[in-house]
N, C-alpha and C positions, 0 to 999 in steps of 0.2 A: 788530035793535036798531041804533041809530045812524043816521048820515047815509047817504043812497044814494050808491053810487059815481059819480064823475064824472071823465071824461078832461080836463076843463077845469081842475079843481082842483090847485093845486101840491102836489107831494109832498115829503117830507123830503129826498130825495136827487135832485131834479130839476136841481140845479146840476151834477151829474156827467154829465147828458145834453146840456148846452148847449154851444155852440162860441163862441169869442171870439177876436178877433185880439189877440195879445199883442205881437209884435215882428217886424221884419225884421232879419236878422243877415247880415252880410258879413264872411268871415274870409279873411285872406291870411297866407301864411308864405313867407319867401324865406331861403335859405341863402347867407350872405355868404362864408363859408370852411368847407370840408369838414373834419371831424375826421380823415378818412382821409388827406388830402394837405397838411394844415397842422397846425402845432403845436397849435392850438386851433380847434374848430369854433364858429362864430358865426353865429346866425340871428336874424331879427326876425319878430315876429308881430303882427297888428293884427286886432281884431274890433270892428267898429262895429255897435252895436245901437240900433235906433230903434223906439220904440212911440208910442202915443197920448199918453202922459203922461210919458215919459222918453227919455233918450238916453245912452248909455254908449260910451265909447272904451276898450277894454282893449288895451294895448300891452306887448309883452314883448321883452326881450333874452334869447336863449337861448345859453348857453355850454356846450360839451361837450369832455371831454378822455379820449382812449382809451388804455389801457394794455395790455400783455401780449397782443399780437395781438388787440385788441379784447374780450379776455375780461372786463376790468375797465373800467367806464365811470363817469366822474364827471361830474355836470351841475349847472348853476345856472341859475335863471330868475329874472328881475327883472320885476315887473309894476307898471305905473302904470295906473290905470284911474278917471278922473274920472266921476261920474254926475250928470246933470241931471235933476230931477224936477219935475213940475208939481203944486204944492199948490194944487188948485183952489179958489176962482177965482184966476188970476194967472199970470205967465209961468213958463217953465222957470227954475229956480234951482239952483244947486249944492247937491246933497244930501250928497255924501261923495265922497272920493277913497280907493280901495284902493291900497296899497302892499304888495307880497308879495315875499318872498324865498323861493324853494324850492331845497333842495339834495337831491341824490340820488346814491346809489352803488349800482351793480349788478355782479353777477359771474355770468357765463355758466358754470354748472357742468356742463352737459350740453348736446349739440346741441340748439338751439332753446329751451332753458329757461335762465332767469336768476333770481336771487333779489337782492333789494336792501333798502336802507333809505331812507326819505325823512324830512327835516326841513322842515317849513313854517312860516314866520312870516307871519301875515296881520295887517296894520294897517290901521285906517280913520282918516280925518282929515276934519274938517268944513271943510276949506279945500283949495286947489289946491296947497299946500306940504307938505312932509314935517315941518317943525319947529314948526307951530302947530296948536292945536285938535285934538289926537289924541283920538279916540273910544275906541278900544280896540286891543288887540293880543292875539293868541293864537298858541300855539306848538303844532304838531301833530307827531307822531313815529310811524312804525310801518313794518313790512315791507311789501314788494311781491313778487310772483310774477308772471313774464312768460313766455308761450308765443309765440314767434315761427315760424310755419310758412311754407310757400311761398305759401298763398293767403290766409291770415288770420293775425291775432295778436290775443292777449288779455292783458290785465294786470289783476291784482287787487291792490288797495292797501287796507291796513287801518291807518288813522292814528287815534290817540288824542290828545285835546287834553291837553296838559301843563298842570299847575296853577300857571302862571307868568303868567297874565295879571293886569294891574294896572290900577286905576281911574285915570282921567285927568280933567282939569277939564271936558272936554266929555262925559264919559260919562253916559249916562242913569242914574239912580238904579236900582239893582238889576241893571244889565248884567253886572256882575261878581259871581259867587257862588262862594266857596270857591276863588278864583284861577282860575276858568274863565269864559270870555266866553260 
């Protein structure tokens, strides 16, 4: 019963077997000051991502302060990332700008093992600036566990969104539900 099988007819999961070009990314990171030889460690990070219909420039300032013979580490990252998108037909236009503040603390409790906490504030704006057209903001908090061996390292982070997100004038209707983005 039914239609005869054909290799030419599309199946429900064919999109899982296709290939597509998404983007080309270039990442750079540069340490300006070492946390081991200066009062405060400072680094800069940049990632340029270009695809067929978008361009994103993610830029970060990385700060790190070590205490107690490097057993306790405090860190903060500031991210500024404008995104240009092509709403076909038409040219690339500003879609959004992400501005994130990430805070972390970790404590090495045993050789090669550290435990920590992270607090992330992710904000999106429908402009180049931080004070106009805020779309949304979310706060995430949770623990981390890190293993750093001689030949590899692994970090597990478990963050939960806190119910502190607020509706802004540029937010899409329904973007914030029960205080979550």
